[in-house]
C-alpha positions as CSV (number, residue, x, y, z in Angstrom):
1,M,63.8,167.6,11.8
2,S,65.7,164.4,12.1
3,L,64.8,163.1,8.7
4,E,65.2,166.7,7.1
5,N,68.4,166.5,8.7
6,K,69.2,163.1,7.3
7,L,68.5,164.1,3.8
8,L,70.6,167.6,3.8
9,Y,73.5,166.0,6.2
10,S,73.8,162.3,6.7
11,I,75.3,162.9,10.3
12,S,74.0,160.0,12.8
13,S,74.7,160.7,16.5
14,I,74.4,158.0,18.8
15,A,76.0,157.4,22.3
16,N,79.2,159.3,22.1
17,V,80.3,159.5,18.8
18,N,79.0,161.4,15.4
19,Y,79.2,159.5,12.3
20,W,79.3,161.8,9.1
21,A,77.9,159.1,7.0
22,L,78.6,159.0,3.3
23,P,76.3,156.9,1.3
24,K,78.5,154.4,-0.6
25,C,81.0,154.2,1.8
26,G,80.5,151.6,3.8
27,N,77.4,154.0,5.6
28,T,75.0,150.5,6.3
29,T,77.9,148.6,7.3
30,I,79.5,151.5,9.9
31,K,75.5,152.2,11.4
32,Y,74.7,148.5,11.4
33,K,78.3,147.8,14.0
34,L,77.5,151.5,15.7
35,L,73.8,150.2,16.8
36,E,75.4,146.9,17.5
37,K,77.7,148.3,20.3
38,Y,75.5,151.2,21.7
39,E,72.3,149.4,20.9
40,P,72.7,145.8,21.1
41,D,68.5,145.1,21.8
42,V,67.6,146.9,18.3
43,V,70.1,144.6,16.5
44,S,69.0,141.6,17.9
45,S,65.2,142.1,17.6
46,M,66.1,142.7,13.7
47,T,67.0,140.9,11.1
48,I,70.4,140.7,8.7
49,N,68.0,140.2,6.1
50,G,66.5,143.6,4.4
51,I,69.2,145.3,7.0
52,D,68.4,148.5,4.5
53,D,64.8,148.6,6.0
54,W,65.8,149.7,9.4
55,V,69.0,150.2,9.8
56,H,69.4,154.2,8.2
57,G,65.5,154.2,9.8
58,Y,66.1,158.2,11.5
59,K,64.6,157.1,14.2
60,L,67.1,154.8,15.7
61,M,69.9,157.2,16.1
62,D,69.9,161.0,16.3
63,Y,70.1,163.0,12.8
64,I,71.7,166.4,13.6
65,T,73.3,169.5,11.5
66,P,77.1,169.8,11.3
67,F,76.9,172.5,13.7
68,D,74.8,170.3,16.3
69,A,78.2,168.1,15.4
70,M,81.0,170.2,15.8
71,S,79.3,171.7,19.0
72,N,78.0,168.5,20.9
73,G,81.5,167.7,22.2
74,K,80.6,163.9,20.5
75,Y,83.8,162.3,18.6
76,N,83.5,163.3,14.9
77,F,84.6,160.4,12.5
78,T,83.8,159.5,8.3
79,F,84.7,156.5,6.0
80,V,86.0,157.8,2.5
81,R,86.2,156.3,-0.8
82,N,88.2,156.5,-4.0
83,P,85.4,158.6,-6.4
84,I,85.9,155.7,-8.6
85,D,85.2,152.9,-6.9
86,R,82.5,154.9,-4.8
87,F,81.3,155.4,-8.5
88,V,81.1,151.2,-9.3
89,S,79.8,150.4,-6.0
90,M,76.9,153.4,-6.6
91,Y,76.3,151.6,-10.5
92,K,76.0,148.2,-9.0
93,D,74.2,148.9,-6.5
94,F,71.0,151.4,-8.0
95,C,71.5,150.5,-11.8
96,T,71.6,146.9,-11.6
97,T,70.8,145.2,-8.6
98,R,68.5,147.1,-5.9
99,S,65.3,149.4,-8.1
100,I,64.9,152.0,-5.6
101,I,65.8,154.8,-7.7
102,K,63.8,154.2,-11.3
103,A,65.1,156.8,-13.1
104,V,69.0,155.0,-12.9
105,E,67.3,151.5,-13.6
106,G,69.0,149.5,-16.1
107,L,70.8,152.1,-17.3
108,S,74.7,151.5,-19.0
109,I,77.7,153.2,-17.4
110,D,77.5,155.9,-20.0
111,A,74.2,156.4,-19.6
112,F,74.3,156.9,-15.7
113,I,76.9,159.6,-15.9
114,D,75.0,161.3,-18.3
115,Y,72.5,161.5,-15.6
116,L,74.6,162.2,-12.6
117,E,76.7,165.1,-14.6
118,V,72.8,166.5,-14.8
119,E,71.6,165.3,-11.2
120,L,74.7,167.2,-10.1
121,E,74.2,170.6,-11.5
122,A,72.4,171.8,-8.5
123,E,73.7,169.5,-5.7
124,I,71.5,169.9,-2.5
125,C,68.2,168.9,-4.8
126,A,70.6,165.7,-5.5
127,N,69.4,162.4,-4.6
128,I,71.8,161.8,-1.5
129,H,73.2,158.8,-2.8
130,F,74.8,160.7,-5.7
131,R,76.0,163.9,-4.0
132,T,79.8,164.7,-3.9
133,Q,81.9,163.2,-0.5
134,Q,83.0,167.5,0.1
135,Y,79.4,167.9,0.1
136,F,78.9,166.4,3.3
137,L,82.5,167.0,4.2
138,E,82.7,171.0,4.0
139,Y,82.2,171.5,7.9
140,F,83.9,168.1,9.1
141,K,86.5,167.9,11.6
142,G,87.4,164.4,13.1
143,D,89.3,161.7,12.0
144,I,88.6,160.1,8.7
145,F,89.5,156.6,7.7
146,N,89.6,155.1,4.6
147,I,86.8,152.5,3.8
148,D,89.1,149.8,1.9
149,D,91.3,149.8,4.9
150,Y,88.4,147.9,7.3
151,T,88.4,144.1,7.0
152,Q,85.6,143.2,8.8
153,S,83.0,141.6,6.4
154,K,80.9,144.2,4.7
155,L,77.4,145.0,4.6
156,N,75.3,145.4,1.4
157,H,78.9,144.3,-0.4
158,R,77.5,143.8,-4.4
159,A,79.9,140.5,-5.8
160,K,79.4,141.5,-9.4
161,S,82.2,142.9,-11.5
162,V,82.3,146.5,-13.3
163,E,85.0,147.4,-15.4
164,L,85.5,150.7,-16.6
165,T,86.9,152.3,-19.4
166,T,89.4,155.1,-19.4
167,Q,87.2,157.7,-20.9
168,Q,84.5,156.4,-18.4
169,C,86.9,156.8,-15.1
170,E,88.0,160.1,-16.7
171,R,84.2,161.3,-17.2
172,V,83.8,159.8,-13.3
173,E,87.1,162.3,-12.4
174,R,85.7,165.3,-13.8
175,L,82.5,164.5,-12.5
176,Y,83.2,164.2,-9.2
177,I,86.2,166.5,-9.2
178,N,85.8,168.3,-5.5
179,D,86.5,165.0,-3.8
180,Y,89.8,164.5,-5.4
181,R,90.2,168.0,-4.5
182,Y,89.1,167.5,-0.9
183,L,91.1,164.2,-0.1
184,D,94.6,165.7,-1.9
185,N,94.1,167.8,1.1
186,V,93.3,165.5,3.3
187,T,96.9,164.8,4.9
188,D,95.9,162.9,8.0
189,I,93.6,159.9,6.5
190,E,93.9,157.2,9.2
191,K,94.4,153.9,9.1
192,F,91.6,152.3,10.3
193,I,91.7,149.2,13.2
194,Y,88.9,147.4,14.2
């Protein structure tokens, strides 16, 4: 059930914390840091190259349901990101850098937005990387941090610059309108201090 929970909820539980992982919101970096803190032997036996091949492995941490996370007495936290910045990260990662999602490899920005408009019509069936942040946080109660406050070196950072036109930004804003609504209602996004 842990793999199924990972694909539906992406809540990893390790030691005394539950990390509500949101794809393209520092997920790789935060999971690596959790493993570095709570499972240093695992980290020391792995290589930083190819980190995606192991840090997201569903056997390194328990993946749990929102109900489990809210009832197991552990500290709950997550990182969020401005939806435009998150979209740019998605585009750079999946359309121009890595070829792990063949359907979007090499798409233009407009074609990627077209793809997401169809993909997100049935969000629960959409690829986990493209779902809204709000989808993952529907039952969340805990500390919310902005990933842009994380000042340590981030893993998986794509240096390529991508600029969106005003029209593309408007399309992305409509696509992720639920994230804007959710984040507008969060009054206590904490300043993350490492």
